KEFIKOL-507933 format. One record per residue (C-alpha): residue in three letters; y, x, z. Coordinates in steps of 0.5 Angstrom, whole numbers, plus 2048, in hexadecimal, padded with zeros to 3 digits. Layout:
BEGIN
type/north/east/up
ALA/Y/X/Z
...
% end
This chain:
BEGIN
type/north/east/up
MET/7B1/8AB/767
LYS/7AB/8AB/76C
THR/7A9/8A4/76E
ARG/7AA/8A4/776
TYR/7A4/8A0/77A
GLY/7A3/89D/77F
ILE/79B/89C/782
ALA/799/895/786
LEU/792/896/78A
ASP/78E/891/78D
ILE/789/893/792
GLY/784/88E/793
THR/77E/88D/797
SER/77A/88C/790
GLY/77E/891/78B
ILE/784/894/78A
ARG/789/891/785
ALA/78F/895/782
GLN/794/894/77C
ALA/799/899/779
LEU/7A0/896/779
ASN/7A7/898/775
ILE/7AB/899/77A
GLU/7B1/898/775
ASP/7AF/891/773
GLY/7AA/88F/778
LYS/7A5/88D/772
VAL/79D/88F/773
VAL/79A/895/770
SER/794/895/772
THR/78D/892/777
ALA/788/896/77A
ILE/783/892/77F
THR/77C/895/782
LEU/776/890/783
ARG/775/893/789
HIS/778/897/78F
PRO/776/89E/790
LEU/774/89E/797
PRO/76D/89A/799
GLY/76E/893/79C
ALA/76E/88C/79A
ASN/773/88B/79F
VAL/77A/88F/7A2
VAL/776/890/7A9
ASP/771/894/7A4
HIS/776/898/7A2
LEU/779/899/7A9
HIS/772/89B/7AC
PHE/771/8A0/7A6
ALA/777/8A3/7A6
ILE/776/8A4/7AE
LYS/770/8A7/7AC
VAL/771/8AC/7A8
GLY/778/8AE/7AA
ARG/77F/8AA/7A8
ASP/780/8B0/7A4
THR/77A/8B0/7A0
ALA/77B/8A8/79F
HIS/782/8AA/79C
GLU/780/8AF/797
ILE/77B/8AA/794
LEU/780/8A4/793
ILE/785/8A9/791
ASP/781/8AC/78C
ALA/77F/8A5/78A
VAL/787/8A3/78A
ASN/788/8A9/786
LYS/783/8A7/780
VAL/786/8A0/780
LEU/78D/8A3/77F
ASN/78A/8A7/779
SER/788/8A2/776
LEU/78E/89E/775
ASN/78F/8A2/76F
ILE/796/8A5/771
ASP/799/8AC/772
LEU/799/8AC/77A
GLU/79E/8B2/77B
ASN/7A3/8AC/778
VAL/7A2/8A7/77E
GLU/7A8/8A7/784
ARG/7A5/8A1/788
LEU/79E/89F/78A
ALA/79D/899/78F
VAL/796/896/792
CYS/794/891/795
GLY/78D/88F/799
ASN/78B/88E/7A0
PRO/78C/892/7A6
ILE/785/896/7A5
GLN/787/897/79E
LEU/78E/899/79F
SER/78C/89D/7A5
LEU/787/8A1/7A1
PHE/78B/8A3/79B
HIS/791/8A5/7A0
ASN/78C/8A9/7A4
ILE/78E/8A7/7AA
GLU/78A/8A4/7B1
ILE/785/89F/7B0
ARG/781/89F/7B6
ASP/785/89A/7B9
LEU/784/895/7B4
ALA/77D/896/7B5
TYR/77D/895/7BE
TRP/780/88F/7C1
GLY/784/88F/7C7
PRO/789/894/7CA
HIS/784/897/7D0
ALA/77F/898/7C9
LEU/784/89C/7C6
GLU/787/8A0/7CC
ARG/77F/8A3/7CF
LEU/77E/8A5/7C7
HIS/786/8A8/7C7
VAL/788/8A4/7C1
THR/78F/8A4/7C1
PRO/791/89D/7BA
PRO/795/8A0/7B5
SER/79B/89C/7B3
ARG/799/898/7AD
ASP/7A0/897/7AB
ALA/7A2/897/7A4
ILE/7A4/89E/7A3
THR/7A6/8A3/79C
VAL/7A2/8A9/79B
ASN/7A1/8AD/794
ALA/79A/8AE/790
ALA/799/8B5/792
GLU/798/8B2/799
ILE/793/8AE/797
GLY/790/8B2/792
LEU/791/8AE/78C
GLU/791/8B1/785
ILE/797/8AF/782
ASN/79E/8B1/783
GLN/79E/8B5/78A
GLU/7A5/8B3/78B
ALA/7A4/8AC/78A
GLU/7A6/8A7/78F
VAL/7A0/8A4/792
TYR/7A1/89D/796
ILE/79C/89A/79B
PRO/79E/893/79E
PRO/79E/891/7A5
ALA/798/88E/7A8
ILE/798/888/7AD
LYS/793/889/7B2
HIS/78D/88E/7B3
GLU/789/889/7AE
ILE/78E/886/7AA
GLY/792/889/7A5
ALA/796/88A/79F
ASP/792/886/79B
ALA/793/880/7A0
LEU/79A/881/79F
ALA/799/882/798
MET/797/87B/797
LEU/79C/878/79B
PHE/7A2/87B/796
LYS/7A0/87A/790
SER/79E/873/792
GLN/7A6/872/795
VAL/7A3/86D/79A
LEU/7A7/871/79F
GLU/7AD/86E/79C
LYS/7AB/866/79C
LYS/7AC/861/7A1
GLY/7A5/85D/7A1
ILE/79E/85F/7A4
TYR/79A/864/79F
LEU/792/868/7A0
VAL/792/86F/79B
SER/78B/872/79C
ASP/789/879/798
PHE/782/878/797
GLY/77D/87E/798
THR/778/880/79D
ASN/77E/881/7A2
ALA/782/87B/7A0
GLU/78A/87A/7A3
ILE/78C/874/7A4
ALA/792/872/7A6
LEU/796/86B/7A8
VAL/79C/86A/7A6
ILE/7A1/865/7AA
ASP/7A8/865/7A7
GLY/7A8/86C/7A8
GLU/7A5/86E/7AD
VAL/79E/871/7AD
TYR/797/871/7B1
SER/793/876/7AE
CYS/78C/878/7AE
SER/786/87D/7AB
ALA/77F/879/7AA
ALA/779/87E/7A9
ALA/775/879/7A4
GLY/771/87E/7A1
PRO/76F/881/79B
ALA/76B/87B/799
VAL/771/879/796
GLU/772/87F/792
GLY/76B/87E/78F
GLN/769/883/794
MET/763/882/799
ILE/75F/87D/794
GLU/759/87F/792
LYS/75B/87E/78A
GLY/762/87F/78B
ARG/768/884/788
LEU/76F/886/789
ALA/772/883/783
SER/771/886/77D
PRO/76F/886/775
GLY/768/881/776
THR/769/87E/77C
ILE/768/875/77D
CYS/76F/874/77F
ASP/76F/86D/77F
LEU/76A/866/77E
GLU/76C/85F/77B
LEU/768/859/77D
THR/766/856/776
ASP/762/84F/774
TYR/75C/855/773
GLY/75D/85A/778
TRP/761/860/77B
LYS/765/863/776
THR/766/86A/777
ARG/76D/86F/775
ILE/76C/876/774
LEU/771/87C/775
ASP/771/87F/76E
ASP/774/887/76D
ASP/77B/885/76E
LEU/779/881/774
ILE/77B/87A/771
ALA/776/875/772
GLN/771/872/76D
ASP/76D/86C/76C
GLY/766/86E/76E
ASN/75F/86A/76E
THR/75E/863/771
VAL/758/864/776
ASP/754/860/77A
PRO/756/862/782
SER/74F/860/785
GLY/74A/864/780
GLY/74F/868/77C
ASN/74D/865/776
VAL/752/866/770
ILE/755/85F/76D
LEU/75A/861/769
SER/75B/868/766
GLU/761/86B/764
GLU/761/870/75F
SER/765/876/762
ASP/764/87E/762
ILE/765/87D/76A
LYS/75F/87F/76E
PRO/760/87D/776
ILE/75E/881/77A
GLY/760/87F/781
ILE/766/87A/784
THR/76C/87B/787
GLY/770/878/78C
THR/773/872/788
GLY/76C/870/786
VAL/769/871/78C
ILE/76F/86C/78F
ALA/76D/868/789
ALA/766/867/78B
TYR/766/866/792
SER/76B/860/790
LEU/767/85D/78A
GLY/761/85E/78E
LEU/765/859/794
SER/766/855/790
THR/760/854/78C
GLY/75C/854/792
ILE/758/85A/791
ILE/75A/85E/796
LYS/759/85A/79C
LEU/75C/85F/7A2
PRO/758/864/7A3
LYS/754/862/79E
ILE/753/862/797
LYS/74F/85C/794
SER/74B/85F/78F
SER/744/860/78D
ASP/745/868/78E
GLY/74B/868/794
LYS/74F/86B/78F
ILE/755/868/78A
ASN/754/86B/783
LEU/759/86D/77F
HIS/756/872/77A
GLU/74F/876/779
ASP/750/87A/77F
ILE/757/878/781
TYR/756/873/788
LEU/759/871/78E
THR/754/872/795
GLU/755/86D/79B
LYS/757/874/79F
ASP/75C/874/799
ILE/75E/86D/79B
GLU/75F/86F/7A2
ASN/763/875/7A1
ILE/767/871/79D
GLY/768/86C/7A2
LYS/76A/870/7A6
ALA/770/873/7A2
LEU/772/86D/7A0
GLY/772/86A/7A7
ALA/777/870/7AA
PHE/77C/86D/7A5
ARG/77C/866/7A8
ALA/77C/868/7AF
ALA/781/86D/7AD
HIS/785/867/7AA
LEU/784/862/7B0
THR/786/868/7B5
LEU/78D/869/7B2
ALA/78E/862/7B2
GLU/78C/861/7B9
GLU/790/867/7BB
SER/797/865/7B8
GLY/796/85D/7B9
VAL/795/85A/7B2
PHE/790/856/7AF
LEU/78D/859/7A9
ASP/78E/853/7A5
GLU/795/854/7A6
ILE/795/85A/7A2
ASP/79A/859/79C
GLU/797/85F/797
THR/791/863/797
TYR/792/86B/794
MET/78C/86F/792
ALA/78C/876/790
GLY/788/87C/78E
ALA/784/87C/788
SER/77E/879/78C
GLY/784/873/78E
PHE/786/873/786
TYR/780/872/782
VAL/77C/86E/787
ASP/77C/866/786
PRO/780/863/78B
HIS/77C/85D/78A
LYS/776/860/78D
SER/77A/864/792
LEU/77C/85D/795
ASN/776/85B/794
VAL/772/861/799
GLY/778/861/79E
GLN/77C/868/79B
ILE/782/864/79B
PRO/784/85D/79F
PRO/781/858/79C
SER/788/854/79C
SER/78B/859/798
ARG/78F/854/792
GLU/793/859/790
ILE/78F/861/78E
TYR/792/867/78B
GLN/78E/86D/789
MET/792/873/788
GLY/78E/878/786
ASN/78E/880/789
THR/795/880/78D
SER/793/886/790
LEU/795/88A/789
ALA/79A/885/788
MET/79E/888/78E
ALA/79C/88F/78E
LYS/7A0/88E/785
ASP/7A5/88B/789
ILE/7A6/890/78E
VAL/7A6/896/788
LEU/7AC/892/785
ASP/7B0/890/78B
PRO/7AE/896/791
GLY/7B4/892/795
LEU/7AE/88D/796
LEU/7AA/891/79B
GLU/7AF/890/7A0
LYS/7AF/889/79F
LEU/7A8/888/79F
GLN/7A8/88C/7A6
LYS/7AD/887/7A9
ILE/7A8/882/7A7
ALA/7A2/884/7AA
ASP/7A6/886/7B1
GLY/7A8/87E/7B0
MET/7A0/87D/7B0
ARG/79C/881/7B5
SER/79E/87C/7BB
ASN/79B/876/7B8
HIS/794/87A/7B6
ILE/78E/877/7B8
THR/788/87C/7BA
LEU/782/878/7B8
ALA/77D/87C/7BC
THR/781/87A/7C2
SER/782/874/7C0
PRO/77E/86E/7C5
THR/780/869/7C0
PHE/77D/86D/7B9
GLU/777/86F/7BE
LYS/775/867/7BF
ILE/777/865/7B8
TYR/773/86A/7B5
SER/76D/869/7B9
LEU/76D/862/7B6
GLU/76D/866/7AF
LEU/767/86A/7B1
ALA/764/863/7B4
MET/764/860/7AC
CYS/763/866/7A8
GLU/75C/868/7AC
GLN/75A/862/7AF
GLY/75C/85C/7AB
MET/761/859/7B0
PRO/764/853/7AC
PHE/76B/853/7AA
TRP/76C/84D/7AE
MET/769/850/7B4
TYR/76E/856/7B3
ASN/774/851/7B3
ASP/772/84E/7B9
TRP/772/855/7BD
LEU/779/856/7BA
THR/779/850/7BE
LYS/777/852/7C5
TYR/77A/859/7C4
GLY/781/855/7C4
PHE/782/858/7BC
GLN/784/854/7B6
LYS/77F/852/7B2
ILE/77E/855/7AA
PRO/782/850/7A6
PRO/77E/84C/7A0
LYS/77E/850/799
VAL/784/84D/795
SER/782/84B/78E
ASN/786/84E/789
PRO/78A/854/78B
GLU/78F/856/787
ILE/78D/85E/785
HIS/792/862/782
ARG/78F/869/77F
ILE/796/86D/77D
PHE/793/873/779
GLU/78D/873/775
ARG/78A/879/779
ASP/78B/87B/780
ILE/78E/881/77D
PRO/793/87E/778
GLU/796/884/774
LEU/791/889/772
GLY/796/88D/76E
GLU/797/890/767
LYS/791/895/768
GLY/78D/890/76B
LEU/787/890/770
LYS/783/896/772
ILE/77D/895/777
THR/77C/89C/77B
LYS/775/89F/77D
ILE/776/8A1/784
GLY/772/8A4/789
GLY/771/8AA/78E
LEU/769/8AC/790
LEU/766/8AD/796
LYS/75F/8B1/797
ALA/75A/8B3/79C
GLU/753/8B6/79D
PHE/74E/8B2/7A2
GLU/749/8B5/7A5
GLY/742/8B2/7A3
CYS/745/8AE/79D
THR/73F/8AE/798
SER/744/8AB/792
CYS/740/8A5/791
MET/747/8A2/78F
THR/746/89B/793
CYS/74E/89D/795
ALA/74F/89D/78E
GLN/74B/897/78C
ASN/74E/893/792
CYS/755/894/791
PRO/759/88E/78E
GLU/75F/892/78B
ASP/75A/898/787
ALA/75E/89C/78B
LEU/759/8A1/78D
THR/755/8A6/78A
ILE/750/8AC/78C
GLU/74F/8B3/789
ASN/74C/8B8/78B
GLY/74B/8B6/792
VAL/753/8B4/793
VAL/756/8AD/794
THR/75C/8AC/791
ILE/760/8A5/791
ARG/767/8A3/78E
THR/76B/8A2/792
ASP/76F/89C/78E
LEU/768/898/78C
CYS/765/899/793
SER/766/893/798
GLY/766/896/79E
MET/765/895/7A5
ALA/764/88E/7A4
CYS/75E/88F/79F
LEU/75A/894/7A1
ARG/753/892/79C
CYS/752/89A/79B
GLU/751/89B/7A3
LEU/74D/895/7A4
GLY/748/895/79E
CYS/746/89D/7A0
PRO/73F/89D/7A1
GLN/73F/8A3/7A4
LYS/745/8A1/7A8
VAL/749/8A8/7A7
PHE/74F/8A5/7A3
LYS/754/8A5/7A8
TYR/75B/8A3/7A5
GLU/760/8A6/7AA
GLU/75D/8AD/7A8
LEU/761/8AB/7A1
LEU/768/8A9/7A5
THR/766/8B0/7A8
PRO/765/8B5/7A3
LYS/766/8BD/7A4
GLU/76A/8BD/79F
LYS/76F/8B8/79D
PRO/76E/8B3/798
GLU/76F/8B5/791
THR/774/8B1/78D
SER/774/8B2/786
% end
């Protein structure tokens, strides 16, 4: 008797995650993930920009090629797949479904009318695998859950649904951490939502020695009597003890026997370093008080003052969003009963450090770390397709209280104070004084002993009997630049080793490239002939094999 399979799929900004499920008993069979997104860029805006430049069809092909590689890594008979449910933000799901994306890039009805763009419906829909281009049973049903607004999608719906706060009395704050942080304040079941463009620093990107979470990255730091103890991800993405170092000079104080060589620092490690730096005084915004102006964590792994500024801007978006939601809904931050942290970053980051740096309100008394709620909700839909209708009703009810931060005067005023702190060193007491002058509530004091609930051991709690497979992906962009001398400066400047030159042809791996947010290849070209835009608009569409 053949096994009936379903697949849960999460397309995130920093990677793809999938699980094969046995439809009969609901058990997880296997798990496959990528460590990168197949499109260039450090955030969803970069992905959107790329898709508009190369064309929606090409971006869709690159994304679906990567998805198919992930599905093949699940080690099941794909012809026996009957259902697939996908979750993600509006940009990722629009690219997956290959529907209009320009309405996500241009703001306002007049701009859309001028460009002759008709926004598509992003309500819940069921299609088949053949329509998407998935290499599974072509008649398999594909479930795409609804978006709430053009900027906040099914991933936000997932964090609310899986936290169950919609069904409870009280005040709850729920956040899906990432480059684009979906945040919701729920008051007796009524939802006030927003989407904060925190930026790539919280994922370890746009940090000089930063990397996405992968084996060898520093993921946490602990303050000891001797120095800062590093924690490093192993090949199974489990944190292991590393050396204890003096962050002022980088000297190893206590050496840990380990086969894991640190290769960079990931988002949770960045937040840990920022928190410890503020607590110990090595960071005195906007400066680093060390002899070389760096926080040294390992030989050739450090944070610069520019990194600290980027981290401060990213974390400031969280705090300004929290305050904006509280002001718009008429509650005080210290009235929040429970705080929920969703997503891989929200699961692995130390909540104490998040409290310290403003990633969650400092008054959070009870904190829940939920893990990957997008994948979990996709799994629920696979096992109960009728859930799609219920999710649509929830999404419909949330649209009236959505706050667009880009046009919010409240957010603008508060975020200007965040910039004054991280760029100019404005003291925190003055920040609170300005909040009072604006007629807003102050940031409440930090609780001393919050109760933390970490429900699972990892952000994906079950890997299945066949375990976890990390899948390699990546399309190729190619171009020849007139006047190029093949000096290799662009390749040497690439922080992700995404670029090669052979016989005058520049080749970039899309999954490794940081995209328009980086441009070190173009900016460092001695001949000034490197044009990144020409890679995005090649004469022939990018290879996807």
